[in-house]
KOLDREN-500467 format. One line per field, with one value per atom (N, C-alpha, C): residue number from 1; x negated, y negated, z negated; residue in one letter. Coordinates in steps of 0.2 Angstrom, whole numbers. Each point is the difference from the previous one (the first is absolute). Example, Ala and Ser with C-alpha at 12.3 -4.5 7.8 and 13.67 -1.06 7.14 Angstrom:
2
pos (1:1:1:2:2:2)
px (-66:4:-4:2:-4:4)
py (28:-6:-6:-5:-6:-5)
pz (-39:0:0:4:-1:-3)
code (A:A:A:S:S:S)
***
This chain:
279
pos (1:1:1:2:2:2:3:3:3:4:4:4:5:5:5:6:6:6:7:7:7:8:8:8:9:9:9:10:10:10:11:11:11:12:12:12:13:13:13:14:14:14:15:15:15:16:16:16:17:17:17:18:18:18:19:19:19:20:20:20:21:21:21:22:22:22:23:23:23:24:24:24:25:25:25:26:26:26:27:27:27:28:28:28:29:29:29:30:30:30:31:31:31:32:32:32:33:33:33:34:34:34:35:35:35:36:36:36:37:37:37:38:38:38:39:39:39:40:40:40:41:41:41:42:42:42:43:43:43:44:44:44:45:45:45:46:46:46:47:47:47:48:48:48:49:49:49:50:50:50:51:51:51:52:52:52:53:53:53:54:54:54:55:55:55:56:56:56:57:57:57:58:58:58:59:59:59:60:60:60:61:61:61:62:62:62:63:63:63:64:64:64:65:65:65:66:66:66:67:67:67:68:68:68:69:69:69:70:70:70:71:71:71:72:72:72:73:73:73:74:74:74:75:75:75:76:76:76:77:77:77:78:78:78:79:79:79:80:80:80:81:81:81:82:82:82:83:83:83:84:84:84:85:85:85:86:86:86:87:87:87:88:88:88:89:89:89:90:90:90:91:91:91:92:92:92:93:93:93:94:94:94:95:95:95:96:96:96:97:97:97:98:98:98:99:99:99:100:100:100:101:101:101:102:102:102:103:103:103:104:104:104:105:105:105:106:106:106:107:107:107:108:108:108:109:109:109:110:110:110:111:111:111:112:112:112:113:113:113:114:114:114:115:115:115:116:116:116:117:117:117:118:118:118:119:119:119:120:120:120:121:121:121:122:122:122:123:123:123:124:124:124:125:125:125:126:126:126:127:127:127:128:128:128:129:129:129:130:130:130:131:131:131:132:132:132:133:133:133:134:134:134:135:135:135:136:136:136:137:137:137:138:138:138:139:139:139:140:140:140:141:141:141:142:142:142:143:143:143:144:144:144:145:145:145:146:146:146:147:147:147:148:148:148:149:149:149:150:150:150:151:151:151:152:152:152:153:153:153:154:154:154:155:155:155:156:156:156:157:157:157:158:158:158:159:159:159:160:160:160:161:161:161:162:162:162:163:163:163:164:164:164:165:165:165:166:166:166:167:167:167:168:168:168:169:169:169:170:170:170:171:171:171:172:172:172:173:173:173:174:174:174:175:175:175:176:176:176:177:177:177:178:178:178:179:179:179:180:180:180:181:181:181:182:182:182:183:183:183:184:184:184:185:185:185:186:186:186:187:187:187:188:188:188:189:189:189:190:190:190:191:191:191:192:192:192:193:193:193:194:194:194:195:195:195:196:196:196:197:197:197:198:198:198:199:199:199:200:200:200:201:201:201:202:202:202:203:203:203:204:204:204:205:205:205:206:206:206:207:207:207:208:208:208:209:209:209:210:210:210:211:211:211:212:212:212:213:213:213:214:214:214:215:215:215:216:216:216:217:217:217:218:218:218:219:219:219:220:220:220:221:221:221:222:222:222:223:223:223:224:224:224:225:225:225:226:226:226:227:227:227:228:228:228:229:229:229:230:230:230:231:231:231:232:232:232:233:233:233:234:234:234:235:235:235:236:236:236:237:237:237:238:238:238:239:239:239:240:240:240:241:241:241:242:242:242:243:243:243:244:244:244:245:245:245:246:246:246:247:247:247:248:248:248:249:249:249:250:250:250:251:251:251:252:252:252:253:253:253:254:254:254:255:255:255:256:256:256:257:257:257:258:258:258:259:259:259:260:260:260:261:261:261:262:262:262:263:263:263:264:264:264:265:265:265:266:266:266:267:267:267:268:268:268:269:269:269:270:270:270:271:271:271:272:272:272:273:273:273:274:274:274:275:275:275:276:276:276:277:277:277:278:278:278:279:279:279)
px (-3:2:0:-7:-8:0:-3:-2:5:4:8:1:-2:2:-6:-5:-6:-4:4:2:6:5:6:-5:-3:-1:-9:-2:-5:2:5:5:4:2:2:-4:-5:-8:-1:-3:0:3:8:3:2:0:-2:-7:-4:-7:0:6:0:4:5:4:-3:-5:-5:-4:-2:-3:1:7:4:0:4:3:-6:-4:-9:-1:0:-2:6:5:7:-1:-4:-1:-5:-4:-5:0:-6:1:5:5:4:7:1:3:6:6:3:3:1:7:2:7:3:8:6:5:5:-4:1:-4:-5:-4:-6:-5:-5:2:-4:1:-10:1:-4:-6:-2:-4:-2:-3:0:-2:-7:-4:3:2:2:-2:0:1:6:0:7:2:-7:0:-3:4:-3:3:7:5:-1:3:-2:-5:-3:-5:4:1:0:6:3:5:3:3:4:4:6:7:2:5:3:3:3:4:-1:-9:0:-1:0:-2:-6:-3:-7:2:-5:1:-6:-2:-7:-4:-4:-3:-2:-4:-2:2:6:6:2:3:3:-6:-6:-7:3:1:0:3:7:7:-1:-3:2:-8:-5:-5:3:5:1:7:4:4:-2:-7:-4:-2:-4:-1:5:5:7:4:0:5:5:6:3:-2:7:-2:1:5:0:-3:-7:-4:-6:0:-7:2:-7:1:-7:4:-9:-2:-8:-2:-3:-1:-4:-7:-3:-7:-7:0:-5:-5:-4:-5:-6:0:-6:-1:7:2:3:-2:3:-5:-6:-4:1:1:2:7:6:5:-1:-4:0:-6:-5:-5:5:2:5:6:2:8:4:-1:8:3:-2:3:-3:6:-2:-7:3:-4:2:-4:2:-2:7:-1:2:-5:0:-7:2:-4:-8:-3:-3:-6:-5:-5:-5:-1:-4:-7:-6:-7:-4:-6:-4:-1:1:0:7:6:5:1:-5:2:-7:-3:-3:4:5:4:9:0:8:-1:4:0:5:-1:5:2:10:2:1:0:0:-5:0:3:5:7:7:0:-5:3:-8:-1:-7:6:-5:-1:-4:0:-5:0:-4:0:3:3:5:0:1:4:6:4:8:-2:5:-1:8:0:7:2:5:3:2:-3:-3:-6:-5:-6:-2:-6:-2:-10:-2:-6:-6:6:-4:1:-4:-1:-3:-6:-7:-1:-3:-4:-3:-4:-7:4:7:4:5:-3:3:-10:-5:-5:3:5:2:7:3:4:0:7:3:1:-3:0:3:6:0:2:-3:2:3:-1:2:-7:-1:-6:-2:-6:-5:1:4:-1:-6:-1:-5:3:5:1:-3:1:-2:-8:-4:-5:-3:1:-2:0:6:2:-5:-2:-5:-7:1:-11:0:4:-4:4:6:3:1:2:1:-4:-3:-4:0:5:0:6:5:8:-2:7:2:5:-7:5:6:7:3:2:-3:4:6:7:4:2:7:1:3:3:4:1:3:-1:8:4:5:2:-6:-3:-6:-2:-5:7:5:6:3:-2:6:-5:-7:-4:0:0:0:6:7:3:-1:-1:0:-6:-5:-6:-6:1:-6:-7:4:-9:4:-3:-1:2:-3:0:0:2:-1:0:-5:-3:-2:4:-2:2:2:3:5:-1:6:6:-3:9:4:-4:2:6:-7:1:9:1:4:8:-2:4:5:-4:2:1:-3:4:9:-1:7:5:-3:10:1:6:6:0:0:-7:-3:-6:-5:2:7:-4:1:-2:-1:-6:-2:-5:-6:-1:-9:-2:-5:-2:-8:-1:-7:-3:-7:-5:-1:0:-3:-5:-5:-7:1:-7:-3:-8:2:-7:-3:3:-2:4:-2:5:1:6:2:5:-3:3:5:6:2:3:-1:1:2:2:4:-5:1:-6:4:-6:3:-9:5:-6:-5:-5:-8:0:-2:1:5:7:6:1:-4:0:7:5:3:7:0:6:-6:-2:-5:4:0:1:6:5:7:0:-2:3:-4:-5:-2:5:2:5:6:3:4:1:-6:1:-2:-4:0:7:6:7:2:-1:5:-2:-8:-2:5:-1:3:8:4:8:2:-4:3:0:-1:2:-6:-4:-5:1:-1:4:5:6:5:0:-6:-1:-3:-8:-2:5:4:7:1:5:4:-3:-6:-1:-7:-1:-8:4:6:2:-1:4:5:-7:-4:-6:-5:4:-3:-9:-2:-4:-1:-8:1:-4:1:0:-6:-8:-2:3:-1:2:-1:3:-1:-5:-7:-7:1:-6:-1:-2:3:-2:-7:-5:-7:0:3:0:0:-4:1:-3:2:-6:-6)
py (6:-7:-3:-3:-5:-1:4:1:-5:5:-6:-7:-1:-7:-3:0:-3:1:5:-2:-3:-2:-4:-8:-2:-6:-1:5:-1:-2:4:-2:-6:-3:-7:-6:3:-8:1:7:-1:-5:0:-4:-5:-1:-9:-6:6:-1:-3:6:1:-9:0:-8:-4:1:-5:-2:3:0:-5:4:-3:-7:-1:-6:-6:4:-7:1:6:-3:-2:-2:-5:-6:-2:-8:-2:0:-2:-6:-6:0:-3:-5:-4:3:3:6:3:0:7:1:7:6:2:-4:3:5:1:0:-2:-6:-6:-1:5:-1:-3:0:-5:-6:-5:-8:0:-8:0:-10:-1:-5:-3:-6:-5:-9:0:-6:-4:-7:-6:-6:-6:-4:-5:-2:-3:-7:-2:-6:-7:4:-4:-1:-5:-1:-1:6:0:7:2:5:5:0:5:-3:-1:-3:5:1:1:-7:2:-7:4:-8:0:5:3:6:7:1:4:4:-3:2:-3:4:-1:-4:-3:-4:-3:0:-4:6:-4:5:4:1:5:7:-1:3:4:-6:5:5:-3:5:7:0:5:4:-3:4:3:-1:4:3:-1:8:5:-2:5:3:-2:1:6:-2:4:7:-1:6:3:-1:5:-4:-5:0:-7:3:-6:-7:-4:-6:2:3:2:5:4:4:-3:-11:-4:0:-1:-5:-5:-6:-4:-2:0:-1:-5:-5:-6:2:0:-3:-6:-1:-10:5:-7:3:2:1:1:6:5:6:2:-2:5:6:1:5:7:-4:5:3:-2:3:3:-1:7:4:-2:6:7:-6:8:3:-3:5:-4:-6:-5:-2:1:-5:5:1:4:-4:-7:-5:-8:-4:-6:-4:-5:-5:-7:-3:-7:-4:-5:-3:3:5:7:-6:-2:-4:7:4:6:-6:6:-4:9:-4:6:1:-5:3:5:-1:2:7:2:7:5:-4:5:3:1:0:2:-2:3:-2:4:0:-4:-1:-5:2:-1:-1:-7:0:-7:-2:-6:-6:0:-2:-2:-7:-5:-8:-2:-6:-4:-8:-1:-5:-3:-8:-6:-2:-4:-2:-9:-3:-9:-2:-6:-5:-4:-1:-2:-6:-6:-7:0:-8:-2:-1:2:-2:-5:-7:-7:-2:5:3:-4:-4:-1:-2:-1:0:7:6:8:0:1:6:3:-1:5:0:6:3:-6:-4:-6:-3:-3:-2:-2:6:1:-3:-1:-1:-8:-5:-3:0:6:4:4:-1:4:9:7:3:7:2:4:8:5:7:3:6:5:3:-2:3:5:-1:8:1:-5:2:-2:4:2:-4:-3:-5:-9:-1:-7:1:4:-3:3:4:0:-6:-5:-9:-2:0:-4:2:6:0:1:1:0:-7:-1:-3:-8:1:-8:-1:-1:1:-7:-7:-4:1:3:1:-2:0:1:6:5:4:0:4:2:5:4:6:3:0:4:6:1:7:3:-5:5:-6:6:-4:-6:2:-2:-8:-2:-5:-6:5:-5:-1:2:-2:-5:-2:-5:-7:4:-5:-5:3:1:-6:0:-1:-9:2:-6:-6:4:-4:-1:5:-1:5:3:4:0:0:0:4:6:6:6:6:5:7:3:6:6:4:9:1:7:2:-3:2:-7:4:7:4:-3:2:-3:-5:-7:-7:1:1:0:1:6:4:-5:-3:-5:-7:0:-7:2:7:1:3:-1:2:-8:4:-7:-4:-1:-6:-4:4:-5:-4:6:-5:-8:-1:-8:0:1:-5:1:5:3:2:0:6:-3:9:2:-2:-4:-2:2:7:4:2:0:2:6:3:9:0:-1:-3:10:5:7:4:4:6:6:1:7:4:3:8:3:1:2:8:7:7:-2:10:3:4:-1:7:4:4:7:5:5:3:4:-3:4:8:-1:9:2:-5:3:-3:7:-3:1:5:1:-6:-2:-5:-9:2:-6:-3:10:-1:-2:4:-2:-7:-3:-7:-4:-1:-1:0:7:1:-5:0:-4:-6:-5:-7:1:3:0:-3:6:0:-3:-5:-5:-8:1:-5:-1:6:3:0:2:-3:-8:-3:-5:-2:5:0:-4:0:-6:-5:-3:-7:-2:3:-1:0:1:0:-9:4:-8:-8:0:-4:0:3:1:-3:1:-3:-3:-2:-6:-6:3:-6:-9:3:-5:-7:1:-3:-2:2:-3:2:6:7:3:-3:3:6:7:2:4:6:1:6:4:4:7:7:2:2:2:2:9:1:7:3:6:7:2:-3:2:7:-1:4:8:3:7:3:7:6:1)
pz (-2:3:1:-7:-1:10:3:5:7:0:3:1:-10:-4:7:-1:3:7:4:6:4:-7:3:-2:-3:-2:4:3:6:6:1:5:3:-9:-1:1:-5:3:6:5:7:4:-2:2:1:-7:-1:4:0:1:9:3:7:1:-4:3:-1:-7:1:2:5:6:5:2:4:0:-6:1:-2:-3:5:6:3:8:3:-1:1:-1:-5:-2:4:1:1:8:3:5:2:-5:-1:2:-1:2:-5:-1:-5:5:-3:6:-7:-1:-4:3:-4:4:5:-1:7:3:1:8:-2:6:-2:-1:-3:-2:1:2:3:-5:1:-7:5:0:5:-5:0:-3:3:0:3:-7:2:-3:-1:-6:-2:-1:3:-3:6:5:10:3:-1:3:10:1:9:2:-6:-1:-2:-6:-5:-7:-4:-1:-2:-9:-4:0:2:-2:-10:1:-6:-2:4:0:5:-3:1:8:6:6:0:6:4:6:2:7:2:7:1:6:5:5:-3:-7:-3:-1:-2:0:5:3:6:5:-1:5:-6:-4:-7:2:2:1:5:7:6:0:-5:0:-5:-5:-1:4:2:3:6:5:4:-2:-6:-8:-1:2:-2:-5:-3:-8:2:-2:1:-4:0:-6:-5:-6:-3:-4:5:-3:-2:2:1:-9:-3:-7:2:-3:-1:-5:-1:-5:-1:-2:0:1:2:2:-2:-3:0:3:2:3:-3:-6:-5:0:-3:2:4:8:4:3:-1:-1:-4:-5:-7:2:1:1:6:3:10:-4:-3:-4:-3:-4:-6:3:5:3:-1:-1:-6:7:6:7:3:7:3:7:-1:6:-4:1:-1:8:-1:5:-3:-2:-3:-1:7:1:-2:6:-3:5:-2:6:-1:6:0:2:-6:1:-3:0:1:-9:-4:-6:-4:3:-3:4:5:7:-5:-3:-7:-1:-4:-5:4:4:3:9:5:6:0:7:1:9:1:7:3:5:3:5:-2:-4:5:-1:-1:1:-1:0:0:1:2:-6:-4:-5:1:-3:0:-6:-2:-5:1:-2:3:-6:0:-3:1:-6:0:-4:5:-3:0:-4:3:7:2:5:3:-3:3:-1:0:-3:8:5:3:1:-6:-1:-1:1:-1:5:2:10:-1:-1:-1:-10:0:-7:0:3:-5:-2:3:-5:-7:0:-8:-6:2:-1:-4:2:-5:-3:-1:-1:-6:-4:-5:1:-1:5:-5:1:-8:3:-6:3:-7:-1:-5:-4:-6:-6:6:2:0:8:3:9:3:1:8:4:4:2:0:-8:-1:1:-3:0:8:3:7:2:-2:4:-5:-6:-3:1:2:-1:9:2:8:4:2:3:-2:-6:-2:-11:4:-9:-3:1:-2:-4:2:0:-5:-4:-8:-2:-4:1:-5:0:-7:1:-7:1:-6:2:-3:-2:-6:1:4:6:6:6:3:8:-2:-3:-3:-3:-1:-7:6:6:2:6:2:6:-5:-8:-3:4:-5:1:7:5:9:0:-2:1:-5:-5:-7:2:7:2:-3:-7:-5:4:4:5:7:5:7:7:-5:2:-2:3:-6:8:-2:3:-2:6:-4:10:0:8:1:7:1:0:3:-1:-8:-5:-8:0:3:-1:4:9:2:-5:-3:-3:-5:-4:-3:2:5:4:3:1:3:-4:-5:-6:-1:0:1:-4:-6:-5:4:3:3:6:4:8:5:1:3:-5:-6:-5:4:2:2:5:2:6:2:4:-2:7:-3:6:5:-2:7:0:-4:3:-2:2:-2:-3:-7:-2:-4:3:-4:7:-2:5:-6:-1:-5:5:1:3:-8:5:-7:1:-4:2:-5:0:-5:-1:-10:-3:-4:3:-4:-1:-3:-3:5:-2:4:4:3:3:2:-1:3:8:5:5:6:-3:1:1:-8:-1:4:1:5:6:2:7:1:-6:3:0:-7:0:6:1:8:3:4:3:1:-7:-3:3:0:-1:8:2:7:5:-2:1:-3:-6:-1:4:3:4:7:3:6:-2:2:-4:-2:-2:0:-9:-2:-5:-7:3:-3:1:5:2:-5:2:-6:-5:-4:-5:-3:5:0:0:5:1:-6:-3:-6:-6:-2:-8:2:7:-1:6:1:7:-2:-6:-3:1:0:-4:5:5:7:-1:-1:-2:10:1:5:-2:1:0:5:-2:4:5:8:1:-3:0:-5:2:-6:1:4:3:2:-8:-1:-3:-1:-7:3:-6:-6:-4:0:5:1:-2:-2:-3:5)
code (M:M:M:F:F:F:T:T:T:M:M:M:K:K:K:L:L:L:R:R:R:K:K:K:V:V:V:S:S:S:T:T:T:A:A:A:V:V:V:V:V:V:A:A:A:V:V:V:A:A:A:S:S:S:L:L:L:S:S:S:L:L:L:A:A:A:L:L:L:S:S:S:A:A:A:C:C:C:G:G:G:G:G:G:G:G:G:G:G:G:A:A:A:D:D:D:K:K:K:G:G:G:K:K:K:D:D:D:G:G:G:D:D:D:K:K:K:I:I:I:V:V:V:I:I:I:G:G:G:I:I:I:K:K:K:Y:Y:Y:D:D:D:Q:Q:Q:P:P:P:G:G:G:M:M:M:G:G:G:L:L:L:K:K:K:T:T:T:Q:Q:Q:D:D:D:G:G:G:K:K:K:F:F:F:T:T:T:G:G:G:F:F:F:D:D:D:V:V:V:D:D:D:V:V:V:A:A:A:R:R:R:Y:Y:Y:V:V:V:A:A:A:K:K:K:E:E:E:L:L:L:G:G:G:Y:Y:Y:S:S:S:E:E:E:D:D:D:K:K:K:I:I:I:E:E:E:F:F:F:K:K:K:Q:Q:Q:A:A:A:P:P:P:S:S:S:A:A:A:E:E:E:R:R:R:E:E:E:N:N:N:L:L:L:I:I:I:S:S:S:N:N:N:G:G:G:D:D:D:V:V:V:K:K:K:F:F:F:V:V:V:A:A:A:G:G:G:T:T:T:Y:Y:Y:T:T:T:I:I:I:N:N:N:D:D:D:K:K:K:R:R:R:K:K:K:A:A:A:K:K:K:V:V:V:D:D:D:F:F:F:A:A:A:G:G:G:P:P:P:Y:Y:Y:F:F:F:M:M:M:A:A:A:H:H:H:Q:Q:Q:D:D:D:L:L:L:L:L:L:V:V:V:R:R:R:A:A:A:D:D:D:E:E:E:T:T:T:T:T:T:I:I:I:T:T:T:K:K:K:V:V:V:E:E:E:D:D:D:L:L:L:N:N:N:S:S:S:K:K:K:K:K:K:L:L:L:C:C:C:S:S:S:V:V:V:T:T:T:G:G:G:S:S:S:T:T:T:S:S:S:A:A:A:Q:Q:Q:N:N:N:V:V:V:K:K:K:E:E:E:K:K:K:L:L:L:A:A:A:P:P:P:K:K:K:A:A:A:D:D:D:L:L:L:Q:Q:Q:T:T:T:L:L:L:G:G:G:G:G:G:Y:Y:Y:S:S:S:E:E:E:C:C:C:L:L:L:N:N:N:G:G:G:L:L:L:E:E:E:N:N:N:K:K:K:T:T:T:V:V:V:D:D:D:A:A:A:L:L:L:T:T:T:T:T:T:D:D:D:G:G:G:T:T:T:I:I:I:L:L:L:A:A:A:G:G:G:Y:Y:Y:A:A:A:A:A:A:Q:Q:Q:K:K:K:E:E:E:N:N:N:Q:Q:Q:G:G:G:K:K:K:F:F:F:K:K:K:L:L:L:V:V:V:G:G:G:L:L:L:K:K:K:L:L:L:S:S:S:D:D:D:E:E:E:P:P:P:Y:Y:Y:G:G:G:I:I:I:G:G:G:L:L:L:K:K:K:K:K:K:G:G:G:D:D:D:K:K:K:D:D:D:L:L:L:Q:Q:Q:S:S:S:K:K:K:I:I:I:N:N:N:A:A:A:A:A:A:L:L:L:E:E:E:K:K:K:M:M:M:Q:Q:Q:K:K:K:D:D:D:G:G:G:S:S:S:W:W:W:Q:Q:Q:K:K:K:A:A:A:V:V:V:D:D:D:A:A:A:N:N:N:L:L:L:G:G:G:P:P:P:A:A:A:N:N:N:Y:Y:Y:K:K:K:A:A:A:D:D:D:P:P:P:A:A:A:P:P:P:A:A:A:I:I:I:T:T:T:E:E:E:K:K:K:G:G:G)
***
């Protein structure tokens, strides 16, 4: 009888262990497989109007969001199977490497430093650093004009340092906690210009409460190829995302998303870039 009980206990332990392994296998890589089927977790920005924004009613809008949804659809996920997760700039590589997200689409510039940690698909958009000024501003038409002006950006911004150190060393650089504070300063004339990627500037300028108040100068102070970040070595996923991005360009969905999200700010986007990040 003791032997029979021991066999039952052993069988139960094996069953529990097998179940645990099965559950663990389904939980990695930004996807959860439960009774409702697969779900995909995608990292985006929550605080960039026009690119990636979580609205007060809990909805997600922006060009990056539209790209992410399109790619997810091509990977076989319906919209109700998509879960968006906030991916702050400093956390993107960790979220990917830890398997907390399947991929990240969040104004994610492809560069060699990042490629040492993650792989990219794309690029799907070519952004450029630009300046945002008041709509009636006529004295700032080139970056050198900032030498006698007050320039605003967010604390820790590489864009502002790029201008200050290389392009307009005599600019009066002021760093604030967020872009909204810089916009308030621009509107109140306590600063003369705001700098970061033109896509982000266009998104803020296109917001309903800001329309008509600001304009992009239209400079290209840097090249910022946005890519979709994914776990290093996942060449199959990279290939599938690239195919989805190519299809989005060809069927008109890419241009439609650009026009819808950045058009209200009269943002002149570059043509869709050639996809170069391949295995």
